N, C-alpha and C positions, 0 to 999 in steps of 0.2 A: 689736746681737743686742737691747738693750734690749727690743723689742715681747715678746719670749721669756722674759726675765728673768732674764736668764744673763751670764756673764762673755763676752767675746770674746774674750781670751785663753786661758780656760779652753777653749771650744769648739777654736781651731786647737791647740791639744796634744793635744786629743785626737782629735780627727783628723788630724793629723800632714799639717799644713800651713804652705807654707811662710812662716816670722816675717815678710816684708814687709804679709801680708794685716795686720797688726795695727798695723804701721807707716805705711802708706799712709794718705792721707786716703782716697782713693777706691779703693780694692782690684779688679783682677781676678781673677776665677777661671775657671776651665776646668768642664767640664761636670762630670769624674771629681771634682775637688776639691766641687763645688755639692754633689753627690749625697754625698758624705763628711759634706758638712757637716750634712745633714739627717738623715742617719742617727745622725748624733754627737748631736744635738739631740734625735733621738727616744729614744735611751736615757738623755739627761739625763733630761726632764720629759714625755718620755708622748706618745703621738700627737696623743690630744685636745688638748694645751695648744699641740703646735703648728701644728695646722692653725687654733687660735682666734689665735696672735698673727699667721699668716699671711693671715688674711682684716682682723684689726685694721691690718697696714698696709696693705690697698690701699685701705680702707673709711674709715679715720681719719687715718689721714698724708695719703690721697689723692696715693696715687704716681702717679705722669706715665699711664702705660697705663689705669690704672684713672680716674681725671678725664678724659680724652681719653675715656672712652666713654659716659661721663656725663653730657658734652657737647653729646650726639649728640643728634638729633630725637627718635628711639627705640629700642626694642632691639634689631631690626636691625642698625639703621647701626652701634649702638654694641658687639655683638658683633663686628662688621668692623671697625671700629676699634680694637680693643681687641686682635684677632687681629695686628693690620698692627702694632702697640707690644710685645707680646710679644717679637717678634723682632729686639728690640733686648736684652729683659731677663732672656732665659733657652732655656735649650736644648730648644726642643717652640713648635709649629705647632700652629695651630689655627684651621679650616675650617669654613663654616658652608656647609650643601645644605639643599635642601627641595623636597621633589615637591608642595608645595599645600595637603596637611594634616598633613605632618609635618617640623620641622625639625631635622637634627640638626648639633650642636655637634661636633665633632670633636677631640681632641689625641692628635697624633701628635709623640711624645718621641722624641729626637735618640741617646738612648739606647737600648738594650735594655729590658722595662719592666718588668721581673724585678730590675734594678739601682735603679728609681724607690721611694723610700721612699713607704708609705703614706700618709703625713702631706703629697708633693707630690702626688698621685694625686688625693686627697682635695680637698686648698686650693687647686687649678686650677682643679677645676670648681664648686667651691662660688663662686671667684668672679662666675661668671656671674650666678649666683644673687644677688648682694650687687649686681652691678650691676643686676638689673632692679629690686633692692628700691629705690634710693636715687634710680635714675633717675625712677621710674614712679610713687612713693610706696607700689606693695603691692609682696608678695614674689612673683613669677612661678616658680611651682615649672616641673622637669619631670616629662614624665610616665613616664620612664624612665630609669635612668643604669646607664652597664654598663663592665666595666672585664675585659679578660682573667685579671689577677692578682686579680679580689673577693677570691676565696676566704681570700686572704690579709689580707685588710682586716678593721679589726673590724667589725663590721653596724652593732652600735647605735653609734658615731662618723659612720660613713658618713649614717646616718638621718639624725643627729642635725644634721649641717651639709645635705644637699643635700635635707632635705624627701621622701626617695622611699629606699626602699633599695638598695643597690649590686648588681646583679647581674651572673654573668657573662657576657661579649659578645666579640663578635672583635675590636672595637675599644674604646679610651678615651673614651668620650662619652655626651654628654644631648640627650635628645631633646623637643621642646616641641610642644607644639600650633601650627602657622604662623604662627596670626590673633594668639597670644599676644606674636609678636614684633612686632607694629605699634603693639604697647604705646606710646601717649608718654612722654616723659620733661618732668618739671618743670624739669631743672636742665637744658637745652639752653641752650649759651652757645655762639654761633658765635664771639665771640671769643678765647673761649678756645683755642678751638676749631682757629683758625687760627695763636694763637701756639706750639699743642702739635706743627699738622701742620707749622709750618716747622720747629720742633727735630728735630721723626723724622724728614723727610727728608732733613736735612743729613746726621744721625748717621744711615739707611741708606745714605743715598752714599757713606757713609766704608768703609761693613761690605762692602759689596753690588760687583762687579765690574763691570767697564763693560760697560752692555748699548746697544742702539741707541738710537734717537730713539722707536723707536716705543714699545719695552719703558716709558720713563720717560715715555711720555705716557699710555700705558696706567694705570698704577702712580699718577698722577697722577688721572685721573679716579675712580680708586674711592675715593682720598682725598677727594672733589672732589664725586662725587657726591651721597653720602646728606645731605649738609648742601645739597644743589637749586643747587649751581657749578657752570657746564656749560660756561661760554664761553671760548675760545681765549686772548685775554686773561688769566683766572686761569690756567688752566695755564702758559700763558706766567709767570707771576708766580712762578707755585709750583716752577715750573723753575728760575728766575733767568735767563730772558733774553726773548728780544722774541718774540711773534707770527708775525713775518717769518722771525723764522730758523725758527722752528718749520715751519712752513708748507714751506722750501728744503731742511729736513733728510727731512722725510716725504716731497717728492716723488722725493728723492735714493733712496730707500728702496720706492719705486715705491707710493707708496699713501699718505694724507691724515686732517686732524683729524676728517673728516668718517664715512670709515669706521669708526676706530676710539672714535667718540663713540658709537655706533650700535652698536657690541659692546658697548660698556661699560654703557651704560644699558641693556639688553636683560635687565641682573640686578638692575637695579633700577626695574622698574614702579611701584612704589608710592610710588616718590621721582620718576622724569622719565620724559616720552617722548617719544621721538626726532623726532618731529613737531614738541613744542611747541619743542623745542632748535634747532632747526637752523631755525627759522621766524627772521626778521630780527626784532629787535625794535623795538620800538614807537615812534617819537621820542618823547619826552616834550610835546613842545608839541601831540601830536595828541592829539584828543579820543580818549575810551572807545571808539564806533563810530561808523567813517568813515562819508562821505555824500560819493556819488556827486554828480560838477557834475549840472546839468539836461541834457538831449541836447535837439537839434534836430530837430524833426520837421516832413517838410514837409505843409503844409496841403490843402485839398481844390484851392483852386485853384493849387499848386504854389509857392507862398510859405513858407516858415520861419515856421515859430512856438518858441514854448516849453511844456511843459506847464506847466499849471495847478499852483501850489504846493498841495499835496495833506498837509504834514506839520500833526496835528492841532493842534500850539499857533499855528499861523499862517494855515490855509486861509480860502477866502474862504466865510460864508455864503450860501446863494439867496436872491436879491433886496438881496443887500446889496454894498458896494464897500469890500472889506476889512474888517478888524475891525481895532480898539485905535485909536491915535493914530498918522497918517503913514502909514498901510499902503495902498497903493493897487494896486488888480488888474492881474494882469500884463498888458501891450498886446502884439498881435501884431505882430512885428517888419517889418518893410516893405520 
């Protein structure tokens, strides 16, 4: 509670929470207890102070979901990574949908929205604005902010933290210009992202029910594709198994890695294309542009001959026997 400047014991007592929350080093709370905590905080210090504290927790303390988001290549992949990580940190699911012109970031609470305090509504949506500013170096504002309970939220506080007025809508969401989500992040850090991905993958694996190998591969590709990683070996490493084992299990489910890659890559057109990913890797010992071996063509007399060298750096000039030192004209094969 340091970010809010209040005593943990006081909040726990006023919210009528179990004393264990104060005694345990890393206490866990359910949805009802979480909502009661923020309602109590609002009564103690006000909505604006609670929202300010929430934003400082993410931006200044660099909480894991926030850190994972700003470590991504751009705002689009950062929002998706943030959504994936937030599943571990609160009773809310975040999704991103785009029609090519407008991108909607939707916040779906697992509790009735009328029970969610105004500070949580504003604080969670403002986190997306903070991610854009910390990652890109400029504040990318939404074109519209909506919430079904907008009338219950102080308008001046919402506009202060979101940059736009909060309007009544059918869902809690932020609307952006789609092109703004392609803003590159100067804070991109693949190494940090890899470490956090491993941590969140293990934590999610403990919380989510057992799923098929297809589901596991799909979720792994969602995490890896935004960073431009798409090889089967990388997915196997992420899932803690071997490529051969993944192929066997997918085959048993009458599917393949290629099928799931194509389906996942379709949602990341700016990051990777299926044709590029499925193409075999070029050997590091090969040049960037492959050259075909010279073909042997029959001459007019029926004898095979090689075509003259036509490479601009070594082609023979008319009337000369090759160019440079030690270069001889090609002879017909007899």
